[in-house]
C-alpha positions in Angstrom: -3.2 22.5 5.8 -1.1 19.4 6.6 1.8 18.4 4.3 1.3 14.7 4.4 1.1 13.0 1.0 -2.3 11.8 -0.1 -1.0 8.2 -0.4 0.1 8.4 3.2 -3.2 9.7 4.4 -5.0 6.8 2.6 -2.7 4.2 4.2 -3.0 5.7 7.7 -5.9 3.6 9.1 -4.8 0.3 7.5 -1.3 0.7 8.9 -2.7 1.8 12.3 -4.6 -1.5 12.5 -1.7 -3.6 11.2 1.7 -1.9 11.6 4.0 -2.8 8.8 7.2 -4.8 8.8 7.9 -4.0 5.1 11.3 -2.7 4.0 13.6 -4.3 6.5 17.2 -3.0 6.0 20.0 -5.6 6.0 22.4 -3.7 8.3 20.3 -2.7 11.3 22.1 -3.1 14.7 21.7 -5.0 18.0 19.8 -3.7 21.0 23.0 -2.9 22.9 26.6 -2.3 22.1 29.7 -1.0 23.8 32.7 0.4 21.9 34.8 1.7 24.8 35.0 1.9 28.6 35.9 5.5 29.5 36.7 6.6 33.0 34.3 9.5 32.8 31.0 9.6 30.9 27.8 11.6 30.4 24.6 9.6 30.3 21.8 10.6 28.1 18.3 8.9 28.2 15.9 9.3 25.3 12.2 8.6 25.7 9.6 8.4 22.9 6.5 10.5 22.5 4.7 11.9 25.6 1.0 12.4 25.3 -2.2 12.2 27.3 -4.4 10.7 24.5 -4.4 7.2 26.0 -4.1 8.3 29.6 -6.6 10.3 31.6 -4.4 9.7 34.6 -0.6 9.4 35.0 0.8 5.9 34.2 2.2 3.4 36.6 5.9 2.9 35.8 7.8 -0.2 36.9 10.8 0.5 39.2 13.1 -1.2 36.7 12.2 1.4 34.1 12.6 4.2 36.6 16.0 2.8 37.3 17.0 3.2 33.7 16.0 6.9 33.8 17.6 7.5 37.2 21.0 9.0 37.2 20.8 10.3 33.7 22.6 13.6 33.2 20.0 14.6 30.6 16.6 13.2 29.6 15.3 14.0 26.1 11.7 13.3 24.9 9.2 14.5 22.3 6.3 16.6 23.7 3.6 15.2 21.4 0.8 17.1 23.1 0.5 20.9 23.7 0.5 21.6 27.4 -2.6 23.8 28.2 -5.1 24.3 31.0 -8.1 24.3 28.7 -8.2 23.0 25.1 -9.1 25.5 22.4 -10.8 22.7 20.5 -12.6 20.7 23.3 -14.5 18.2 21.1 -11.6 17.3 18.8 -9.3 17.0 21.8 -11.8 14.7 23.5 -11.9 12.5 20.4 -8.1 12.5 20.1 -7.9 14.2 16.7 -6.2 17.1 18.4 -3.7 16.5 21.2 -3.5 18.3 24.6 -2.4 17.6 28.1 -2.7 19.7 31.2 0.3 21.0 33.2 -0.8 18.9 36.1 -0.8 15.8 34.0 2.7 16.5 32.9 3.9 17.2 36.4 2.5 13.9 37.6 4.0 12.0 34.7 7.5 13.4 35.5 7.0 12.6 39.2 6.1 8.9 38.6 9.0 8.6 36.1 11.4 10.1 38.5 12.4 12.9 36.1 13.4 16.3 37.5 12.3 19.2 35.3 15.8 20.7 35.3 17.0 17.3 33.9 14.6 17.3 31.0 14.7 18.7 27.5 11.4 18.4 25.4 11.2 18.7 21.7 8.3 20.7 20.4 9.2 20.0 16.7 6.3 17.7 15.8 3.2 17.8 13.7 0.9 18.2 16.7 2.7 21.4 18.0 -0.2 23.6 16.9 -3.1 21.3 17.7 -4.3 23.9 20.2 -3.6 26.8 17.9 -1.0 29.5 18.2 -2.2 30.4 21.7 -1.8 26.8 22.8 1.8 26.8 21.4 2.6 30.0 23.3 1.0 28.6 26.5 3.1 25.4 26.2 6.3 27.4 26.0 5.2 29.4 29.0 4.3 26.4 31.1 7.5 24.6 30.3 9.7 27.6 31.0 8.0 28.2 34.3 9.0 24.7 35.4 12.6 25.0 34.2 12.1 22.5 31.4 14.2 23.4 28.4 12.8 23.1 24.8 14.3 22.4 21.4 12.8 22.6 17.9 11.3 26.1 18.2 12.4 29.3 16.5 13.2 30.8 19.9 15.6 27.9 20.6 17.7 28.5 17.5 18.7 25.6 15.3 21.1 24.0 17.8 20.7 24.5 21.5 23.7 23.7 23.7 22.8 21.9 26.9 25.1 20.7 29.7 25.1 17.0 30.5 27.4 16.2 33.3 30.9 17.1 32.2 29.9 17.6 28.5 28.0 20.0 26.3 25.5 18.4 24.0 24.3 20.4 20.9 20.6 19.5 20.2 18.9 20.1 16.9 15.2 19.2 16.6 13.0 19.5 13.6 9.9 18.0 12.0 9.2 16.9 8.5 5.4 17.0 9.1 2.8 19.5 10.2 -0.9 19.2 10.8 -1.5 22.9 10.3 -0.6 25.3 7.5 2.9 26.3 6.6 2.3 29.9 7.6 1.2 28.8 11.1 4.4 26.8 11.7 6.7 29.4 10.2 8.5 31.4 12.9 7.4 28.9 15.6 8.5 25.3 14.8 11.7 24.2 13.1 10.9 22.4 9.9 13.2 20.0 8.0 13.5 22.4 5.1 14.9 25.1 7.5 18.0 23.3 8.6 19.9 23.1 5.3 22.2 26.1 5.9 23.6 24.9 9.3 27.3 24.2 9.5 29.2 22.2 12.1 31.7 25.0 12.8 28.8 27.1 14.0 28.6 25.1 17.2 31.1 24.3 20.0 29.4 21.2 21.5 31.2 18.1 22.5 28.6 16.0 20.7 26.0 17.0 18.2 22.6 15.2 18.4 19.7 15.5 16.0 16.2 14.8 17.2 14.0 14.6 14.1 10.3 14.0 13.8 10.3 12.1 10.6 9.3 9.0 8.6 5.9 7.4 8.3 3.7 6.2 11.1 3.1 2.6 12.0 6.0 1.3 9.9 8.8 -0.6 11.8 11.4 0.1 9.2 12.4 3.6 7.9 11.8 4.7 4.4 14.7 5.1 2.0 14.4 8.9 2.1 14.6 8.8 5.9 17.8 6.8 5.8 19.2 9.2 3.2 18.4 12.1 5.5 20.1 10.3 8.4 23.2 9.9 6.2 23.2 13.6 5.4 23.0 14.6 9.1 25.9 12.2 9.8 28.0 13.9 7.1 27.1 17.3 8.8 28.8 16.1 12.0 26.0 14.7 14.0 27.3 11.8 16.1 23.8 10.8 17.4 20.4 10.9 15.8 17.3 9.8 17.7 14.0 10.1 15.8 10.3 9.8 16.4 6.8 9.9 14.8 6.3 6.3 13.8 4.6 5.3 17.1 6.3 1.8 16.8 9.8 0.7 17.6 12.2 1.1 14.7 15.8 -0.2 14.4 19.2 1.3 15.1 22.1 1.4 12.7 25.6 2.9 12.5 26.4 5.3 9.7 30.2 5.5 10.0 30.7 6.8 13.6 27.2 8.1 13.9 24.5 6.1 15.8 21.0 6.4 14.4 17.9 5.2 16.4 15.1 5.8 13.9 12.2 5.6 16.4 11.5 4.6 20.0 7.7 4.4 19.8 5.5 6.0 22.4 6.5 6.6 26.0 2.8 7.3 26.6 0.2 6.3 24.1 -0.5 9.0 21.5 -3.0 7.5 19.1 -6.0 5.8 20.7 -6.9 4.6 24.2 -7.3 1.1 22.7 -4.4 0.2 20.4 -3.1 -2.8 18.5 -0.3 -4.5 20.4 2.6 -3.3 18.2 1.8 0.2 19.3 2.1 -0.9 22.9 5.7 -1.7 22.5 8.0 1.2 23.3 11.6 1.7 24.3 14.0 3.8 26.4 17.4 4.5 24.8 20.3 4.9 27.2 23.5 6.4 25.8 27.0 6.8 27.4 29.2 9.5 25.9 32.9 9.6 26.8 34.3 12.6 28.7 37.9 11.2 28.7 40.7 13.2 27.1 41.2 12.0 23.6 37.7 10.5 23.1 35.7 13.4 24.5 32.2 13.5 22.9 32.5 10.0 21.3 29.8 7.4 22.0 30.9 4.8 24.4 27.8 2.5 24.5 24.1 2.4 24.0 21.3 0.2 25.2 17.7 -0.1 24.0 15.4 -1.0 26.9 12.0 -2.2 25.5 8.8 -2.0 27.5 5.2 -2.9 27.2 2.3 -0.4 27.8 -0.6 -2.2 29.3 -4.0 -0.5 29.4 -5.4 -0.2 32.9 -8.6 1.8 33.2 -7.9 5.5 32.7 -4.1 5.0 32.6 -1.4 2.7 31.4 1.1 0.5 33.1 4.7 0.5 31.8 6.5 -2.8 32.3 9.9 -4.2 31.1 9.1 -6.4 28.1 10.5 -9.5 30.0 7.9 -8.9 32.8 4.9 -8.5 30.5 2.6 -11.5 30.2 0.0 -12.7 27.7 -0.2 -13.2 24.0 0.4 -9.5 23.2 3.7 -9.6 25.2 4.8 -12.8 23.4 4.1 -11.2 20.1 6.0 -8.1 21.1 9.0 -10.1 22.1 9.0 -11.9 18.8 8.8 -8.6 16.9 11.8 -7.2 18.8 13.8 -10.1 17.3 12.8 -9.0 13.8 13.5 -5.3 14.3 16.9 -5.7 16.1 19.8 -7.9 15.2 21.2 -10.2 17.8 
């Protein structure tokens, strides 16, 4: 069935209860940086995982966070839950072992976040893509297409999908290292990490190549050595921006040559349990400026990591800028940011 190592499966619950700070790299980057001030830019905004597991109703989102999203030429996120009217596995879905969200839930999330469907690209390359079976995967594609939401990470999308972002063309490649279902079920549907090896930069005419991997181990703040090696490989293949997911906690950023790597943004909406340890309630929005000037076209101009806290409130969550959150959990979260990010 799944391809997770046994050692990983055995460590899943302990790490969920106490997310790990082990393995801190020595060269992780600050929460924001500017390299140039171009006259014309495209602005990309990345969110973490979107799921309904911890939310029976759409969240409340602070206006300051909506302001970060507003004006983005492109919003990219990971669709962690299949989008279906009725779950194929109702009991497992209710327990949260299989993910699902309804089309209405997704619509309302986008409305409260101020995201237009035509502005959004969702990755389906994740281990939960077939949580509602092949029929749920097909229904998800159909629901998103009907709303004008573009997808990446599926066989139908091709390895790299070119998407317009203001004056630029962004080439997006999404893939997953992990799957919850069998290899045969994922084959021909979801792009896996072992299926991207033959891709070459000269096969694409984008101004900027961006990889969106679903990788690494959950509940670890710092990436594994193999994850960093894969990031280096993608950088050598010409990807100027890499924004990962899967860990459910915030992970650091680092520069590999001229490539920016954000290893993980945590969850945009809770994807594990309705009641979660505080490190899992710390997420981030990543805002990227890409130059559209002659001579530096497609080069990164600046980035900013905007952390936020997800507070449980009945059947939904409240998303607040980390500086506005209160209580012991918020204090702990702010201290952890100082460990994960430099400066």
